[in-house]
C-alpha positions in Angstrom: 18.0 75.5 -38.3 15.0 74.1 -39.7 14.7 70.1 -39.7 14.6 68.3 -43.1 11.1 67.5 -44.3 12.0 63.6 -44.4 12.6 63.6 -40.7 9.0 64.1 -40.0 7.6 61.6 -42.7 10.0 58.9 -41.5 8.6 59.0 -38.1 5.1 59.4 -39.1 2.7 56.5 -38.0 1.4 56.7 -41.5 4.5 55.6 -43.2 4.9 52.0 -44.2 8.2 51.6 -42.5 6.6 52.5 -39.1 3.8 50.1 -39.6 6.0 47.3 -40.8 8.4 47.7 -37.8 5.2 47.7 -35.5 3.5 44.6 -36.7 6.7 42.4 -37.1 8.0 42.9 -33.5 7.3 39.6 -31.4 6.1 41.4 -28.4 3.1 39.2 -27.8 4.5 35.9 -28.8 5.6 34.9 -25.2 2.5 35.4 -23.7 0.7 33.2 -26.5 3.5 30.6 -26.1 3.0 30.4 -22.1 -0.7 30.1 -22.7 -0.3 27.2 -25.0 2.4 25.5 -22.7 0.6 26.0 -19.4 -2.0 23.0 -19.9 1.0 20.8 -20.8 2.9 21.6 -17.7 -0.1 21.2 -15.5 -0.8 17.7 -17.0 2.9 16.7 -16.6 2.8 17.9 -12.8 -0.4 15.8 -12.4 1.2 12.9 -13.8 4.3 13.3 -11.6 2.1 13.6 -8.5 0.0 10.6 -9.3 3.2 8.6 -10.0 4.5 9.4 -6.5 1.4 8.9 -4.8 1.1 5.2 -6.6 4.6 4.4 -5.4 4.3 5.5 -1.9 0.9 3.7 -1.6 2.3 0.4 -3.0 5.2 0.5 -0.6 2.8 1.2 2.3 0.6 -1.9 1.2 3.8 -4.1 0.8 5.0 -3.3 4.5 1.6 -3.4 5.9 1.0 -6.8 4.5 4.1 -8.3 5.8 3.4 -6.9 9.3 -0.3 -8.1 9.3 0.8 -11.6 8.3 3.1 -11.7 11.2 0.6 -10.4 13.6 -1.8 -13.3 12.5 0.8 -15.9 13.1 1.5 -14.4 16.5 -2.2 -15.1 17.3 -1.6 -18.7 16.4 1.6 -18.9 18.5 -0.3 -17.7 21.5 -3.2 -20.2 20.9 -0.7 -23.1 20.5 1.5 -21.8 23.5 -1.7 -21.8 25.8 -2.3 -25.4 25.1 1.3 -26.5 25.4 1.9 -24.6 28.7 -1.1 -26.6 30.0 0.4 -29.7 28.8 3.7 -28.9 30.3 2.0 -28.1 33.6 0.4 -31.5 33.8 3.1 -33.5 32.6 6.1 -32.0 34.4 4.4 -32.1 38.0 5.1 -35.9 38.0 8.0 -37.2 39.9 10.4 -38.3 38.3 10.2 -35.8 35.8 10.0 -36.9 32.2 12.7 -36.2 29.8 10.5 -34.2 27.7 10.4 -31.6 30.5 13.9 -30.5 29.7 12.9 -29.3 26.2 13.4 -25.7 25.3 10.9 -25.9 22.6 7.3 -25.2 24.1 5.8 -26.7 21.0 7.3 -30.1 21.9 4.5 -30.4 24.4 2.0 -30.7 21.7 0.7 -33.9 20.0 0.4 -33.9 16.3 -3.3 -34.4 16.9 -3.4 -31.3 19.1 -1.8 -29.1 16.6 -3.9 -30.2 13.8 -7.0 -29.6 15.7 -5.7 -26.1 16.7 -4.9 -25.2 13.1 -8.1 -26.6 11.7 -10.3 -25.3 14.1 -12.7 -22.7 12.6 -12.5 -20.7 15.8 -8.8 -20.3 15.3 -9.1 -19.0 11.8 -11.8 -16.4 13.2 -9.4 -15.2 15.9 -6.5 -15.0 13.4 -8.6 -13.2 10.9 -10.1 -10.7 13.5 -6.5 -9.9 14.6 -5.4 -9.5 10.9 -8.4 -7.0 10.5 -7.6 -5.1 13.5 -3.8 -4.6 12.9 -4.4 -3.8 9.3 -6.8 -0.9 10.1 -4.7 0.3 13.2 -1.5 0.3 11.4 -2.5 1.6 7.9 -0.8 4.8 7.2 -3.6 6.2 5.3 -5.4 7.2 8.3 -8.2 9.2 6.6 -9.2 6.3 4.4 -7.7 3.2 5.9 -8.1 -0.2 4.2 -11.5 -1.9 4.4 -12.7 -5.3 5.3 -13.5 -6.3 1.8 -10.1 -5.3 0.7 -8.2 -7.8 3.2 -8.1 -11.5 2.1 -6.5 -14.2 4.3 -5.6 -17.8 3.5 -5.0 -19.9 6.5 -3.6 -22.5 6.6 -2.0 -22.3 3.3 -0.7 -25.7 2.0 -1.0 -27.4 5.2 -1.6 -31.0 5.9 -1.8 -33.4 8.8 1.8 -33.7 10.6 3.4 -30.5 9.0 5.8 -28.9 11.1 5.4 -25.6 9.4 2.0 -23.5 9.4 1.9 -20.6 7.0 -0.4 -17.7 6.7 -1.1 -15.7 3.5 -2.5 -12.1 3.5 -3.7 -10.2 0.4 -4.3 -6.5 0.7 -5.8 -4.4 -2.0 -6.6 -0.9 -2.5 -8.7 1.3 -4.8 -7.6 4.8 -5.2 -9.0 7.5 -7.7 -5.9 9.1 -9.3 -5.6 13.0 -9.0 -5.9 13.3 -12.8 -9.5 11.6 -12.2 -10.6 14.8 -10.4 -10.5 16.7 -14.0 -12.9 14.2 -15.3 -16.5 13.4 -14.8 -17.5 11.1 -12.3 -18.5 8.3 -14.9 -14.9 8.8 -16.3 -12.9 8.1 -13.2 -10.9 5.1 -13.4 -9.6 3.8 -9.9 -6.1 2.3 -9.5 -5.8 -0.9 -8.0 -2.9 -1.6 -5.6 -2.2 -5.1 -4.3 0.4 -6.5 -2.0 0.8 -10.3 -0.7 2.8 -11.5 2.2 3.3 -15.0 3.8 4.3 -15.6 7.3 5.1 -19.0 8.6 5.5 -20.6 12.3 7.8 -23.5 12.7 7.1 -25.8 15.3 10.4 -27.5 15.5 
């Protein structure tokens, strides 16, 4: 049985109905939308990575500064203990033993002048600073690019005066890092991020 003539006309590519249906279907819209959305997603991913790196580095410097300050005070304690031990040996070799020899505080064998001389001695500050530098570089979690000498600042002694029974050391650590987003910019356009952490450590002589 022959088909109706309008059947062929309806399916013909030349008919307006066919062309209207072909050009109104959104088959390529998804690809265009993804192409427009991809840079936005990439930018957001870079920002998230940079934010995570900034948080981790700040936490690292915070813990490192506290450890570095403590290591500096250990060096001071060693210097004071050496002098106190020498005084103890000289004083407690006498008979009868002075009452001071029963003291459990090693720093009790130091006079105020001796403490002030050791604390204020530039050689003491140099030894402590060298210890701080070595500790910071050795224990910085950023092994590929550890903290540099010019990024470590030490204040010693902090707020100290003659006769003080408390000696304090302050350590400031800074670190400049180019964010990941900066790699997409020109060399002149890169803006480093400054990280800063401060810690104090004190030694009581009582």
